N, C-alpha and C positions, 0 to 999 in steps of 0.2 A: 875425569872424575877423581876426587880426592879419596884416598883410602886412609882409614884410621886404624892403627894397630894398638892394642892394649893388652894388659894382663888381667884376667878375672881371677878372683880368689874363691876357691870352693874347698871347704874343710881344711883350710890352711895351705892348700896346694895351688900353685899358679897354673892357670890355663891360658895359653896364648890364644888370642882371637883377633880378627880383623873385620872391619866393616867394609863390605864390598857391595855396591849397588843396593844400599839400604838394608842389607841382610848381614847378620853376624855369622862369621865362619870360625869354627873352633879347630884346634889341632887335635886330631883323633887320639894320639898317644897321650897327650896331657889329660884328656877327658877319661880315658881308660885308667890311667894311674890314679886320678882323683876318686873315681867311683869304685875301683876294685882294690886299691892299695897294693897293686901289683908292683913288684920290684923291677920287672922287665916288661913294660907295656908293649913294646914292639913284638916280643915273643907271644904275649897274650893275644895281640891282634892277629898275628900269624896263625895261631891255633884256632881262633874264632873264624877266620876266613876258610880254614879247612872244613869246618863244620857247616858253614853257611854258603851255599853256592852263589846266591844272589850277591852277597857281600864280596865274594871272591871276584865277581865280574867287574867290580869297580876298581880293581888294582891292575897294574901293569906287570909284566914278567919279572921285574926287578923287585917287586914287593911294595912299590910306592902306590899311593892312592891317586887315581886319575882325577876323580872328583867325588865329593860327598854332598848329596843334596841337603839343603837347609833342614834343620829339625823343626818340626811343627811343635810349638810350645803352647 
């Protein structure tokens, strides 16, 4: 299956995305940066995972995301 990778522009910020099995997947740190104007989206996501136990379950011990389910739009 062919994958398509592109950059989406949101509020002037680039958000990396890829089409996989007919679903768009977005880079979490890019989305956080665009929505929050955070200067350190990785740190923002780390703090968010500390507050949300369900979100924390999606990450591995190194802080990387194992998977993120597609967003319902």
